[in-house]
C-alpha positions in Angstrom: 69.5 50.7 83.4 70.9 54.6 82.8 69.9 57.8 85.2 67.4 59.5 82.8 65.6 55.8 81.8 65.3 55.2 85.9 64.1 58.7 86.3 61.7 58.3 83.7 60.5 54.8 84.8 60.0 56.8 88.5 58.1 59.6 87.0 55.7 57.1 85.2 55.3 54.6 88.3 55.1 57.8 90.9 51.9 58.9 88.3 49.9 55.9 88.8 47.1 56.5 91.5 44.4 54.2 93.3 41.5 53.3 91.1 38.3 54.7 92.4 35.9 53.9 89.5 32.8 51.6 89.2 34.4 49.7 86.6 38.1 48.9 87.7 39.2 47.7 84.4 37.5 51.1 82.6 39.4 53.0 85.2 42.9 51.2 84.7 42.4 51.5 80.5 41.5 55.7 81.4 44.7 55.7 83.3 47.3 54.0 80.9 45.6 55.7 78.0 45.9 59.3 79.7 49.7 58.7 80.6 50.4 57.5 76.9 48.5 61.0 75.7 50.6 63.1 78.4 53.4 61.3 77.2 54.6 60.0 80.6 54.4 56.5 79.1 56.2 57.0 75.6 56.5 54.3 72.6 58.9 51.7 73.4 58.6 52.3 77.7 58.0 49.0 79.7 55.1 49.0 82.0 56.0 47.9 85.8 55.4 44.0 86.6 51.7 42.9 87.2 52.5 42.6 91.0 54.0 46.3 91.2 50.9 47.6 89.0 48.3 45.8 91.3 50.1 47.2 94.0 50.1 51.3 92.8 46.6 50.8 91.0 45.2 48.6 94.3 43.7 46.4 92.2 43.2 42.4 92.2 45.2 40.4 89.6 42.0 39.6 87.1 40.9 43.3 86.8 44.4 44.3 85.6 44.8 41.7 82.8 41.3 42.2 81.4 42.6 45.9 81.0 46.0 45.2 79.7 44.3 42.6 77.3 41.8 45.4 76.2 44.9 47.8 75.8 47.0 45.4 73.8 43.9 44.7 71.2 43.6 48.5 71.0 47.5 48.4 69.8 48.3 51.1 72.5 50.1 48.3 74.4 52.7 44.8 73.5 52.8 41.9 75.8 55.7 40.2 75.2 56.2 36.6 76.3 59.3 36.7 79.3 60.1 40.4 78.8 56.9 42.4 79.9 54.7 44.7 78.8 55.3 47.6 76.5 53.7 51.1 75.1 53.7 50.5 71.1 55.8 52.0 69.0 53.5 53.1 66.2 52.1 56.5 65.0 48.5 55.4 65.7 48.9 55.2 69.7 48.4 58.7 70.4 45.0 59.1 68.7 43.8 55.6 70.1 44.5 56.8 73.6 42.5 60.2 72.8 39.4 58.2 71.6 39.6 56.3 74.7 40.0 59.2 76.8 36.9 60.4 75.3 34.7 57.4 75.8 36.0 56.6 79.3 35.6 60.8 80.6 32.1 61.9 80.8 33.8 65.6 81.2 35.4 65.2 78.0 32.3 63.9 76.5 30.6 67.0 77.1 33.2 69.0 76.2 33.5 67.3 72.6 29.6 68.1 72.6 30.0 71.7 73.0 32.8 72.1 70.1 31.0 70.3 67.6 27.5 72.1 68.1 29.7 75.4 67.6 31.7 73.9 64.8 29.1 72.2 62.9 26.2 74.6 63.4 28.7 77.5 61.6 29.9 74.9 59.0 26.2 74.5 58.2 25.5 78.1 57.9 28.7 79.1 56.0 27.8 75.9 53.4 24.4 77.2 52.9 25.9 80.4 51.5 29.1 79.3 49.9 28.5 75.2 48.5 28.5 74.9 44.6 26.4 72.8 42.7 29.1 69.8 43.0 29.2 70.3 46.8 25.5 69.8 47.1 25.5 67.0 44.6 28.1 64.7 46.9 26.6 65.5 50.1 23.2 64.0 48.6 25.2 60.8 47.7 26.5 60.7 50.8 22.3 60.6 52.2 21.4 58.3 49.4 24.4 56.1 51.3 22.8 56.7 54.9 19.5 55.4 53.5 20.7 52.0 52.0 22.7 51.4 55.0 20.0 51.6 57.9 20.9 47.7 58.0 24.1 48.3 58.0 25.9 50.2 60.7 29.3 50.0 59.2 28.0 51.7 56.0 25.9 53.9 57.8 28.3 55.5 59.8 31.1 55.7 56.9 28.3 57.7 55.0 27.2 59.8 58.0 30.6 61.0 58.7 31.3 62.1 54.7 28.1 64.2 55.2 29.4 66.1 58.1 33.1 66.2 56.2 31.1 67.7 52.7 29.7 70.4 54.8 33.0 71.5 56.4 34.5 71.2 52.9 31.4 73.3 51.4 32.5 76.2 53.2 35.7 76.4 51.2 37.6 76.8 54.5 40.5 74.8 54.6 40.8 75.1 58.6 36.9 74.6 59.6 37.2 71.4 57.4 40.8 70.5 59.3 39.4 70.9 62.9 36.5 69.0 62.1 38.3 66.3 60.5 40.0 66.2 63.9 36.8 65.9 66.2 34.9 63.5 64.1 37.8 61.3 64.3 37.6 61.4 68.5 33.7 61.2 68.4 33.8 58.0 65.9 34.0 55.4 68.7 31.4 57.2 70.8 28.8 56.7 67.7 29.8 53.3 67.2 28.7 52.6 70.4 25.4 54.1 70.1 24.4 52.3 67.1 25.9 49.2 68.9 23.2 49.7 70.9 20.1 47.7 70.3 17.3 49.7 71.8 19.0 52.5 69.9 20.6 51.4 66.7 17.4 51.3 64.6 15.6 54.2 65.8 18.7 56.3 66.3 19.9 55.8 62.6 16.2 56.2 61.4 16.2 59.6 63.4 19.4 60.5 62.0 18.4 60.1 58.6 15.6 62.5 59.0 17.3 65.3 60.6 20.3 65.0 57.8 17.6 65.3 55.6 16.5 68.2 56.7 20.1 70.0 56.9 20.3 69.3 53.3 17.3 70.8 52.1 18.0 73.9 53.9 21.4 73.8 52.3 19.6 73.5 48.8 17.6 76.6 49.9 20.7 78.7 50.2 18.8 79.4 53.9 21.5 79.6 56.2 19.8 80.4 59.3 17.6 77.4 58.6 20.7 75.4 58.3 22.1 76.4 61.3 19.5 75.3 63.2 18.9 72.3 61.8 22.5 71.4 62.3 21.9 72.4 66.0 18.8 70.2 66.6 20.4 67.4 65.1 23.7 67.8 67.2 21.6 68.0 70.2 19.4 64.7 69.3 22.4 62.5 68.7 24.7 63.6 71.6 21.6 63.3 74.3 21.4 59.3 72.7 25.0 59.0 72.8 25.7 60.4 76.4 23.1 57.8 77.1 24.8 55.2 75.8 27.6 56.1 77.6 26.1 56.1 81.1 24.5 52.6 80.2 27.9 51.0 79.1 29.6 52.6 82.7 31.5 54.9 80.7 31.9 58.9 81.7 
């Protein structure tokens, strides 16, 4: 092993800390995804042996293996029989790592909610002033898709995402659209958790549909302040449910 590779391996090993979270496997996932996000672990890097990882994480082998299986399923790691476990060399691993980082880190969830509130409420305000008739028609079509998808979480989620992105596009500000697209990419896994929760799925979807209808009505009236307030109310409502889901799932 050359000096550079040896130094990189030592840096990655030194960055691993003992686990102190309630869910051991989730804590391991959080640490490894964080190392990938910060480029401490790079595509193609080989992880230390199971024995070494158990020692550094201070966990049992079953918890470690559970975490590694999850990371392999996510496409972040590649387990090769007889060779070891490697960081996947593909363009999706950073986005996946960030999504799981948000799911597993309560502070990041709070930061995301604050960012979303500022961004989307302003988007609604500007869209009410700037949206064309075609913009409004496309936004209304996604609302119809949400209504038809109340019993289909996948379809509902796709229509919900389009609703928010189309409002951002209706601002006719390309930077605002790009910012929201990035934010929503991180948020999608979080929303899926909420819709998968039996006690929330139906009521949350129905309430969300009603809140989206209020936003659309304000946009059609060209009432910028009402659109801002309706969007802010929706985000407060949905963020509260999503954070409760996160706590019940052991995240954050």
